[in-house]
C-alpha positions as CSV (number, residue, x, y, z in Angstrom):
1,M,70.0,-2.6,136.6
2,S,70.6,-4.9,133.6
3,A,67.8,-5.9,131.2
4,S,68.3,-9.5,132.2
5,T,67.8,-8.6,135.9
6,Q,64.7,-6.6,135.1
7,S,63.3,-9.5,133.1
8,R,63.9,-11.9,135.9
9,R,62.2,-9.7,138.5
10,S,59.3,-9.2,136.2
11,R,58.9,-13.0,135.8
12,I,59.0,-13.4,139.6
13,V,56.3,-10.8,140.2
14,R,54.1,-12.3,137.5
15,R,54.6,-15.7,139.1
16,A,53.7,-14.4,142.6
17,V,50.5,-12.8,141.2
18,V,49.5,-16.0,139.5
19,L,50.1,-18.0,142.8
20,A,48.1,-15.6,144.8
21,W,45.2,-15.8,142.3
22,V,45.3,-19.6,142.3
23,S,45.4,-19.7,146.2
24,A,42.4,-17.4,146.3
25,A,40.5,-19.5,143.8
26,W,41.3,-22.7,145.8
27,L,40.4,-21.3,149.2
28,G,37.3,-19.4,148.2
29,P,36.5,-15.8,149.3
30,P,37.9,-14.5,152.6
31,S,35.8,-15.4,155.7
32,S,35.0,-11.7,156.2
33,A,33.1,-11.8,152.9
34,A,30.9,-14.6,154.0
35,P,27.4,-13.8,155.3
36,A,26.6,-14.6,158.9
37,S,24.9,-17.8,159.9
38,I,21.2,-18.2,159.2
39,L,19.1,-18.8,162.3
40,I,16.5,-21.5,162.2
41,D,13.7,-19.6,163.8
42,D,12.5,-22.3,166.2
43,Q,13.6,-24.3,169.3
44,A,14.8,-27.9,169.5
45,V,14.8,-28.3,165.7
46,F,17.6,-30.9,165.3
47,P,18.0,-30.4,161.5
48,E,19.4,-33.4,159.7
49,S,19.3,-32.4,156.0
50,L,19.2,-29.3,153.8
51,T,18.8,-28.5,150.2
52,A,18.8,-25.5,147.9
53,T,16.6,-24.2,145.1
54,A,18.1,-22.9,141.9
55,G,17.2,-19.4,143.2
56,G,19.3,-19.8,146.3
57,D,16.6,-20.5,148.9
58,L,17.7,-22.9,151.6
59,I,15.3,-25.6,152.9
60,I,15.8,-27.5,156.1
61,G,14.1,-30.4,157.6
62,S,13.5,-31.1,161.4
63,S,14.2,-34.6,162.5
64,A,12.5,-33.9,165.9
65,K,9.4,-31.9,164.8
66,G,8.6,-32.9,161.3
67,A,8.7,-29.3,160.3
68,I,10.4,-27.9,157.2
69,Y,12.0,-24.4,157.3
70,R,12.9,-22.1,154.4
71,A,15.2,-19.1,154.1
72,G,15.0,-16.9,151.1
73,A,18.3,-16.1,149.3
74,G,20.1,-13.6,151.5
75,A,17.7,-13.9,154.4
76,A,18.9,-14.0,158.0
77,K,16.4,-16.5,159.3
78,A,14.8,-19.7,158.1
79,E,11.2,-19.6,159.0
80,L,8.6,-22.4,159.3
81,W,7.3,-23.2,155.9
82,I,5.7,-26.6,155.9
83,D,3.8,-27.0,159.2
84,P,3.6,-30.6,160.7
85,K,0.2,-29.7,161.9
86,T,-1.0,-29.7,158.3
87,S,1.4,-32.2,156.8
88,G,1.0,-34.9,159.5
89,M,4.8,-35.5,159.6
90,V,6.5,-36.1,162.9
91,G,10.1,-36.4,161.8
92,V,12.1,-35.5,158.7
93,F,15.5,-36.6,157.4
94,G,16.3,-36.0,153.8
95,V,15.0,-33.1,151.8
96,F,15.7,-32.5,148.1
97,A,14.6,-29.6,145.9
98,D,13.9,-30.6,142.2
99,D,13.4,-27.2,140.4
100,R,12.9,-28.9,137.0
101,R,9.7,-30.6,138.3
102,H,8.8,-27.9,140.9
103,L,8.9,-30.5,143.6
104,L,10.4,-30.8,147.1
105,Y,11.1,-34.5,148.1
106,V,11.0,-35.3,151.8
107,C,11.9,-38.4,153.8
108,S,9.1,-38.7,156.4
109,L,10.0,-40.6,159.6
110,P,7.8,-42.4,162.2
111,F,9.8,-41.2,165.2
112,G,7.5,-41.3,168.3
113,A,4.4,-42.0,166.2
114,P,1.8,-44.5,167.6
115,P,2.1,-48.0,166.1
116,D,-1.0,-47.7,164.1
117,K,0.4,-44.6,162.2
118,A,4.1,-45.6,162.1
119,D,3.9,-47.5,158.8
120,R,2.1,-44.7,157.1
121,L,4.5,-42.1,158.3
122,S,7.5,-44.0,157.0
123,A,7.3,-42.6,153.5
124,L,8.7,-40.4,150.7
125,R,6.6,-37.3,150.5
126,T,6.5,-34.6,147.8
127,F,5.4,-31.0,148.1
128,D,5.0,-28.1,145.6
129,L,8.3,-26.3,145.6
130,A,6.7,-22.9,145.5
131,S,3.7,-23.2,147.7
132,G,4.6,-26.1,150.0
133,A,1.3,-27.8,149.2
134,A,1.3,-31.5,149.6
135,K,1.6,-33.5,146.3
136,G,2.5,-37.1,146.8
137,D,2.8,-39.8,149.5
138,Y,4.8,-43.0,148.8
139,P,5.0,-45.4,151.8
140,L,8.3,-47.3,152.1
141,P,8.4,-51.1,151.5
142,D,8.3,-52.8,155.0
143,G,6.8,-49.7,156.6
144,A,8.2,-48.5,159.9
145,K,10.9,-51.1,159.7
146,A,12.5,-49.1,157.0
147,L,14.2,-45.7,157.3
148,C,14.0,-43.2,154.5
149,N,17.2,-41.2,154.8
150,D,17.9,-39.0,151.7
151,I,17.0,-38.5,148.1
152,A,18.6,-37.6,144.8
153,V,16.8,-37.0,141.5
154,A,18.2,-37.9,138.1
155,A,17.8,-35.7,134.9
156,D,14.9,-37.9,133.7
157,G,13.0,-37.4,137.0
158,T,13.8,-40.7,138.5
159,A,14.1,-40.3,142.3
160,Y,16.6,-42.5,144.3
161,I,16.1,-42.9,148.0
162,S,18.5,-44.3,150.5
163,E,16.9,-46.8,152.9
164,T,19.3,-47.1,155.8
165,R,18.0,-50.0,157.9
166,G,17.5,-52.4,154.9
167,G,20.8,-51.5,153.1
168,R,18.8,-50.6,150.0
169,V,18.3,-47.9,147.4
170,L,14.7,-47.4,146.5
171,R,13.4,-45.8,143.3
172,L,10.4,-43.8,142.3
173,K,10.0,-43.7,138.5
174,P,8.6,-40.6,136.8
175,G,4.9,-40.7,137.2
176,G,5.2,-43.8,139.4
177,A,2.6,-44.6,142.1
178,Q,4.9,-46.5,144.4
179,L,8.5,-47.1,145.4
180,D,10.4,-50.1,144.2
181,I,13.7,-51.8,145.4
182,W,16.3,-50.7,143.0
183,A,19.5,-51.9,144.7
184,Q,20.0,-54.1,147.8
185,D,23.4,-55.5,149.0
186,A,24.9,-56.4,152.3
187,R,27.7,-53.9,151.6
188,L,25.1,-51.1,151.6
189,A,24.4,-51.6,155.3
190,G,23.9,-48.2,156.8
191,V,23.4,-46.5,153.4
192,D,22.9,-42.7,153.9
193,G,24.0,-40.1,151.4
194,V,22.9,-40.5,147.8
195,A,23.6,-38.4,144.7
196,V,23.5,-38.8,140.9
197,G,26.8,-38.1,139.1
198,G,27.4,-36.6,135.8
199,D,27.9,-40.0,134.4
200,G,24.3,-41.1,135.3
201,A,25.5,-43.5,138.0
202,V,24.1,-43.3,141.5
203,Y,26.8,-42.6,144.2
204,V,26.1,-43.6,147.9
205,N,28.0,-43.6,151.2
206,T,27.3,-45.8,154.4
207,V,27.2,-43.8,157.6
208,T,27.9,-46.9,159.9
209,T,30.8,-48.4,157.9
210,G,32.4,-45.4,156.3
211,R,32.3,-46.7,152.7
212,M,31.5,-45.1,149.3
213,F,30.0,-46.9,146.2
214,R,29.1,-46.3,142.6
215,I,26.0,-48.0,141.3
216,P,26.1,-47.9,137.5
217,L,22.8,-47.5,135.6
218,A,22.0,-50.3,133.2
219,R,20.5,-49.5,129.8
220,D,17.1,-50.8,131.1
221,G,17.4,-48.6,134.1
222,S,18.2,-51.4,136.6
223,A,21.1,-51.2,138.9
224,G,24.5,-52.4,137.7
225,A,27.1,-54.2,139.8
226,L,28.2,-52.3,142.9
227,V,31.7,-50.7,142.7
228,E,33.4,-49.6,145.9
229,L,35.4,-46.4,145.7
230,R,38.7,-45.8,147.5
231,P,38.6,-42.5,149.5
232,S,41.9,-40.7,149.9
233,L,41.0,-40.1,153.6
234,P,39.3,-42.5,156.1
235,L,35.6,-41.5,156.4
236,G,34.0,-41.0,159.7
237,G,30.2,-41.2,159.6
238,P,29.7,-40.1,156.0
239,D,26.2,-38.6,155.8
240,G,24.7,-36.1,153.4
241,L,25.9,-36.3,149.8
242,R,25.1,-33.7,147.1
243,A,26.2,-33.5,143.4
244,L,28.2,-30.6,142.3
245,G,28.3,-31.5,138.6
246,G,30.4,-33.9,136.8
247,L,31.9,-36.4,139.2
248,R,32.3,-33.8,142.1
249,F,30.2,-34.1,145.3
250,L,29.8,-32.4,148.7
251,Q,30.0,-34.8,151.6
252,A,29.3,-34.3,155.3
253,E,30.7,-36.7,157.9
254,N,29.0,-36.5,161.3
255,V,31.6,-38.4,163.2
256,A,34.7,-36.9,161.7
257,G,33.1,-33.4,161.9
258,R,34.1,-32.7,158.3
259,V,32.6,-31.2,155.2
260,S,34.5,-32.1,152.0
261,E,34.5,-31.9,148.3
262,V,34.9,-35.4,146.8
263,T,36.1,-35.8,143.3
264,V,35.8,-39.3,141.8
265,A,38.2,-40.5,139.1
266,G,37.9,-44.2,138.2
267,D,37.5,-46.1,141.5
268,A,39.3,-43.4,143.5
269,A,37.6,-40.7,145.5
270,D,39.7,-37.7,146.4
271,V,38.5,-36.1,149.6
272,T,39.4,-32.4,150.0
273,P,38.2,-31.0,153.4
274,L,36.4,-27.6,153.3
275,K,35.5,-27.6,157.0
276,T,36.8,-29.6,160.0
277,G,36.4,-29.9,163.7
278,E,32.6,-29.9,163.9
279,P,31.2,-33.4,165.0
280,G,27.5,-33.7,164.3
281,V,27.5,-32.0,160.9
282,T,25.2,-34.0,158.7
283,S,24.5,-32.1,155.5
284,A,25.9,-29.5,153.2
285,V,24.8,-27.9,150.0
286,L,26.0,-25.2,147.5
287,A,23.9,-22.1,147.2
288,N,24.7,-18.6,145.9
289,G,28.3,-19.7,145.4
290,L,28.8,-20.7,148.9
291,V,28.8,-24.1,150.7
292,W,26.4,-24.2,153.7
293,S,26.0,-26.9,156.4
294,V,23.9,-27.9,159.3
295,N,24.7,-29.6,162.5
296,A,22.1,-32.0,163.8
297,K,23.4,-31.9,167.4
298,F,22.2,-35.4,167.9
299,A,24.5,-35.8,170.9
300,Y,22.0,-33.8,172.9
301,R,19.4,-36.5,172.3
302,R,21.7,-39.5,172.8
303,D,24.2,-38.6,175.4
304,P,22.9,-38.7,179.1
305,A,25.5,-36.1,180.0
306,L,23.8,-33.6,177.7
307,K,20.3,-34.6,178.5
308,D,19.5,-31.4,180.4
309,K,21.7,-29.1,178.4
310,D,20.2,-26.5,176.0
311,P,21.1,-27.4,172.3
312,N,19.7,-24.2,170.9
313,P,20.1,-22.2,168.7
314,F,20.2,-24.2,165.4
315,T,21.8,-22.5,162.4
316,V,22.8,-22.9,158.8
317,D,26.4,-22.0,158.5
318,P,28.5,-20.7,155.6
319,I,31.7,-22.5,154.9
320,G,33.1,-20.7,151.8
321,A,33.3,-21.5,148.1
322,P,34.0,-25.0,146.7
323,T,37.6,-25.4,145.4
324,R,36.8,-24.9,141.8
């Protein structure tokens, strides 16, 4: 064999090795390496949101019971952690762990509450991230007419809350005693997922209209002019949104049944699917190097054909690693 032939074959082998390595990095670890799903140890949970601590614990809220469950890193079950009997909550949507300030932020809902308690239950709540002890209670403007959906916390401790019914983003300043209206726009109708990007701007999606927006942060902390982003794929019920660092985000779409990594560049949003074919998926988060998701299974509560069907069990499912 000539030296030139050997050199050419060597280059081909090296190229194949590099391509294999790149493919593995893009797709994440093989499915056989992923742990089994984590069982939420309860019935009729209907989880809507999940979050993760820096240590890898997963925390899940129950829209139907107002309970919050927690699975330690590597645990096979998520067990009851914050009991609605003591917290007083009757329904939960968004949950967000803020390790820096040792707080768990929770969107409390008035679902099924008597009218005299509904206004009070429509609130942003905070709990100690280690013990689960109640810390703060911040009723929403307009009470039960509003819907606290999800939360994101900026580096300075400012919390941003999506308020779906009013098309608003609310704000809780560090040390603040009440929520204020930070952004409100007709285009934000159905606002759902909220996350803070590496540029300091607030990014949101709208579950009813399938849109994504960037809301720049002005020097005085006020909301700048709304900028609509152009997703590379049509969005179907965009729901939970979580920051991955820089301008990368995880997004769950409950109608499309998709979990994607979204990378923003300028006014474009590149949508890279990580999981497809699961209508009802409402939230995803990165923990221990893997992306995890929950399916709210709301169809069992809305579709008459499923009224008498058993929705259990409810699980937190591993998807794989993000693309980079």
